[in-house]
N, C-alpha and C positions, 0 to 999 in steps of 0.2 A: 266602628266599635262592634264587638261581638253582640249579636241580637239578644242572646240569652243574658248578657250582663246588663243590657238595658232594662230587663225585667226587674232588676233590683230597685229601680226608681219609681215603681208603680205608686201612684197617689190616688188610687180609686177609693171611694168611700168604704169604710169598714162596716160591714153589716153583721148583725147578730146571726149566729147559727146554732142550732141545737146540738148538744153533745150526744154522741152515741156511746153510752157507758154501761159497763157492767161492773159493779163493785169498784167504780172509779177507773177502770181500764177500758180503753177503746178496743172493742173486739170486732166491729164490723166496719166495712168501708162503704159508706152510703153517700152517694152524690147528691148534692142539693142543686138548686137553680143556678147558683154561681158557677158550678162546675160545667154547666152546659155550654159555656163559651169555648171550652177546649174540645177540639175535634181532631180526629186522626187524619194525617195527611197521606199522600201517595207512598211515602217510604214505609208506611206501616201496613200496606195493602199488597196483595199479589200483583205483580206486574208482568205483562206479556213479554216473553223472551228471557226472563230472568230464571236461571237454573234454581230449582227447589232442592233444598237440603231435606234430609229425612230425620224423623224423630223416632228414636228407639225407646220403648218403655210402655207402661211403667215397669221399672226394675225395682228390686228391693234391697235395701242396705241394712243389715243388722249392726248393732253397735255394742262395743264393750265399754266405751266411755259413758254412754247412757244405757246402763244395763237393762236387759229385758225389753228393749225397744227396737222397732224397725221403722223404716220410712221409705216411701216411694220416691223414685227419681227418674227423670227422663234425660236422654242425651240427644241433642240436636247435632247432626253430622252435616256440615255444609257439602254441597255438590263438588266443591273444589278441594275437599280434603284428600290428601295424598299420604298414605301410611308411611311412605319413605321420608317424609318431611315432618318435623315436629310442629304441632299446631298450637295456637294460642288457646286460652281457656277462660270462660266466664261462667261463674256459678251464681245462680239466682235462688234465694230463699223463697219459701212459699211457692214452690215450683209449679204447682197446678195453675196459678194465676199468670205466670209469665210464659208458660209453654203453650197456653191456649191461643188459637188463631182467630177467636171471635170475642176476645175480651178487651181490656183496656191497653195491654202492652203488646201483644202479638209479636213476641220476640223472634220466632222463626221467620216471619215475613221480613222484619227489619234486618235480620242478619242476612237473609237471602239478598236483599237489595243492596246493602252497604258492602258486603263482601264482593258481589258481582262488579261493583264500581270501584273496587280497591279503596274504599273509604274506611275500611277496617280490615285487619288481617284475617286470614283463614282461621276461624275461631270455632272451637267446640263449645256449645252451650249446654250447661248442666243445670237442671231445674229440680231442686230437692225440697221435699216437704219436711215439716217437723216430724219428730219421732212420735211413736205411740206404743203403748203396751198392748198385749194381746186383747185386753178387755176394753181398749179404747178405739175410737174411730179415726180413720184417715182424714186429713184435711181436704177441703174441696172448695169450690167456688161458693157453695151455700154456707159453709162454716170453715173459716180459716184455721180454727183449732184451739183458740184460747181456753175455751170451756171443755173441750172434748179430748185433748191429748197433751203432749209434753211441750207444746210451743212456748208457753210463758217461761219455763225454766231454760230451755235451750236458747231462746232468742234474746231474753232480757237480762240475763246475768252478765256481769262484766268480767268474769274470770275466763280462763282459756279453755274451758271444757269443750265448747262447741268448736273452737279452732282445732283442738286435737282430733275431734271426730272428723272434720273436713280433711285435715292434713294426713292423719294417720290411718284413716279408714276409707274415706271416699276416694282420695287421690290414688291409692294403690289399686282399688277396684277399677278405676278408670284406666289406669296404665296397663292393665291386663289386656285391654281391647284396643286402646288408642295410643298413638305416638304424641305425647304431650311435651311441650317445651318445659324445661325446668327453670327457665329464666323468670324470676318474679315479675319483671316488667311485662311479660307476656300473659299475666294472669290478672283477671278482674273479678270482683265479687260484688253483688248488689242485692237489693231488696226494697220492700216497701214497709213502712210503719215499724213494727218490731223486727221485721226481717231486715230493715235498713240498719238499725243500730247493731243488729247481729252481724251484718256484713262488715261494718266499721270495726267491730270488736275482733273479728277474725284478722283483719289487716293490721289492726293495732297491736295484737299479740304476735302476729307472724308476718312481718313485712318481708321476711326472707322467702315467703311463699306467694304473697299477694300484695300488689302495690297500687292497684287501681280500685276505687270504691265508688259505687253508684248508690246514692241514698235518696229515695222519694218518700215524702211525708214521714221522715225519720222520727222514731219515738225516743229522742234524747231527753226523756222526762223521768219523773220519779216513779216508774213502775217497779223497778228493782234497783234504784240508784243511778239510772242513766243520766239524770240531770247533772251528775258530777263530771261528765266528760269535758265540758269546756275548761274547767279548772285543771283537770288531768292533762289536757293538751297543753295548757300554758305552763304547767310545772314540769313537764317531761322534755327531754331533748327531742328535736324535730325528727320524725321518722320519714323515710323516703316514700311518701304516699302521694297519690294524685286523687283528689276527692271532688265529686260533684254532689251538691246538695240541692234538693227541690223541696219547696213547701208552699203553702197558701196562707194568706193573711187570716183566713177564717178557720184554720185548722185547730180545733179543740183548745180554746183560749184560756184554759185554766179556771173556768168558772165552776165552783163546787156546788154540790147539792144544797148546802146551807146558805147559798147566796154569796159566799165569799169568793176571794180570788187567791189562787196559789200559783205563783210563778213557776214553781217546779213542775206543774202540770200544764203548762202553756206550751203546746207543740211548736207554734210558730216562733215564739220568743226564744225557746231553747235552740231551735235551728239557727236563728239569727246569732245567738251566742256562740254556737259552734263555728259559724262562718267567721265571727270576729276573732275567736281564739286561733283558728287555723291560719287566718290572715296574719295575725300578730306573730306567729311562729314561722311564717314564711313557707307555708305549705303550697303546693301546686293545686290551686282551688278554683272552682267555678261554682256559681250557684244561680238559681232562678226562683224568685219569689212571685207567685201569682196571687189570685184572689180566691182560690178554691178552698174547700173544706178538707176533711180527712178522707179524701177520695183519690183514686188513681187516674182521674181524667187528665189532669194537667201533666203529670209524669209520663203517662202514655203518649200524649200528644207530642211532647218534646223529646221522647226517647231517642229517635234517630240522631238528633243534634247532640244530645248528651253523649252518645256512643261515639260520634265523630270526634268530639272533644277529648274523650278519654283515650282514644286510640290515635290521636292526631299525628303522632310521630312514629308510628310503627314503621320498621325499616322497609324501604323500597329497594328493589334490586339495583336500580341504576338511575342517575339523574342526567345521563348523557343526552343532550338534545338531539344528537344524531341517531340514537338507538331508541326506537319506539316499541321494542319487544315487550316491555312490561308497562306500557302506557295505555293499553286497550282494556276492554272489559275482561274480567277474569272468567275464563271458561272452566267448566267442570273438569276434574282431574282426568276422567276417562276420555274426555274429548280434546284434551290438550295436545295429544300426539296424533299425527296423521294416521288414518286407518290404511292397512295394506291395500294397494291398488287404487287409493284415492288420488 
């Protein structure tokens, strides 16, 4: 049985955890003692002999969809990228958190290791921040942006505005410099918290562009109507999406300031409802329920396995047992051809 699927059956005691709220909206990702059980493994760390990709940026993307805003983004280019071959693509919201190599996710390290071992395809990683007006601040590890820029509007609305920004503005900018596959099966999008529901919204509106979704501690709650997604999933025809959901049993459990309980503000319950709805409609779904709070520790610890699952059926050149050409470690593009005189 898939190790991650076994996490669904956790029966550990449910402990109380304080909410980190501002006007009822979770704006900070603060780990508590329960989150300390999750540790990064070797796939999230630099490994000797593994070719390292390069990170370009920060670059700046203006927007006509969200007028008078710009946002920083970074591009991870794997060592194996060959401009003559179309590469897969994965876009992460709250880019500053995912591009960092000393944070909870350390995506460049994970991509280095998994691409090297052919456990995911040659994939360009794009890490994009929420937009800001000239008088606002850029998101950072110190402040993800809910109070200082356009993050609440861009990430939590359920309309197609953010999807249009990604498809009509970000993708053309990327294609000027990189050879990207146009196959939606070769494109994934992900994020944490509001960035996770944002990623789902992009794929929900544009499955013709993105068909893989990674959601950690997703805010499928009533920030701006996101609690309606389970019902929307049940009411709509199934879309060709593959989705991985992660959350913890102590993630913002809907306890309000007046002492009451609002199920529409229960992060864990809403993620469970999303899983139930997606399962009922026959989606390609996996999920992991841990004991954590509204923290990135669990999601970061299992990120390599989530990525393996999302990309599990990426095309291999051959299954011929007599041909081992494509069954070794994936070398850098520049090193894949013999050097003259070698």
